[in-house]
C-alpha positions, 0 to 999 in steps of 0.5 A: 518513476514511470507512472503516478497512480492514485488510490481509489480511497480518495473519493466516495464510491457513489462518484466512481465514474466521475472520479476516474475521469477526473483522475485522468484529467489530473494527470494520473496514469494508474490506479490502486484499489481497495478490494472491498470498494472495487470488487464487493464483499470478501465472501462473494468476490469472484476472480473473473469479476476482478479480472473484468474490473481490472481490464475495464480500468486498464482500457480506460487508461488507469491500469491497476498497479497495487491493492490496499486495505487488504485486511479491511472487514476481516477483524479475526485475522491477526499477525499475533495472537491465537493460532486461530487468528494467525490461521485466519490471516494466512487463509485471507492473505492466500485469497489476497494473493489470488486477487493480486494475480487476477489484477496482473500480479501487483503489490498488496499493501500490508498496513492494518495497525490493529491486525499487528498488535504484538501484545506482551511479546518482546520486540525480538520475539515479535520480529521473529514470529512475524518473519516466520509468518511472512516467509511462509506466505511469500511463496503464495504471492510470488506464484502470482507474480505479486508481492505482499508490501509491508509498511511501517505505521507510526505509533500515532496511528495506534500501531505497536509493531514496526512503527518506523521505516527502519523496523519495516526494513529489518523485517523485510531483510529478515524474510529475504524472499520473493513475494514479500517486500517493503512498502515505502510510506511517505506519510509515515516518514513525515509523521515520524520525522524520518530523514530522506537519506533512509530511502537509500537503504529502503529502495533496494527492498521496496516494491511499492511507494505511497505519496501520502501525508500524515492522517491521509490528509490531502497531499497537495499541501505537503508538496514541499515536504515530498520533494526531498523524499522523491529526490532521495528515492530517485537518487537511490535508483528506484524505478517503481510506481508511486501511488498518491494515497489520501482519504476522501474529504468533502472537497474530494474533487479539488483535493484530487485535482490539486494532488495531481498538479502538485505530485506529478512534477515531484514524483514523475509520471 
């Protein structure tokens, strides 16, 4: 694992410059972005501006390596539901693919528990419908040198589809196409009590990884729990980038500094 990134959801938008300096000082060497936080509203987002922001961050020493929060502010886009809702999701993800390409072709994390409620669909039917949808979307991401990174979200987050890592693995295997891969989320694994050995199965399908804690709490306190996960992923031969993901808290400066100190030796830089 060649870099340790940090998601920019870890600090308030009004302290962006200070936070970027602190991220560098804390040992982070890349950044993951929430598009609406970095590039503005979806309706007015311009690819030229995206490229400029990405270039500025790279020049600063924090190249963009992933996007998350890609469905934030798009409540009409649903994986299941009406044809109109699925079409809204298809259109929006096409936009996301182009934004990912403008950032250099990066993984785009598909979490969004509220956008993937299967309603009354049986589990097998939901899996089949999701696989068909993502198989149709994968080429748009592959064409941009990017990927849609599907992550499991635990039931405690209100998720009702692919709540465990093994279920996300099954979906990615069923799609089996470039442009669609697995997002490993350690916070999900910890919340679900999943074994590190599962990462041997996950690694060949993974396109990105979050080092996180349940509830997106500051991660430094979970360093001991992350050590066996990092060791298992390393043993599986995975060489992708890991992003520390945690929500902004009142003491975000200390949380960011402590995260770099705690996660760097575990996940590698």
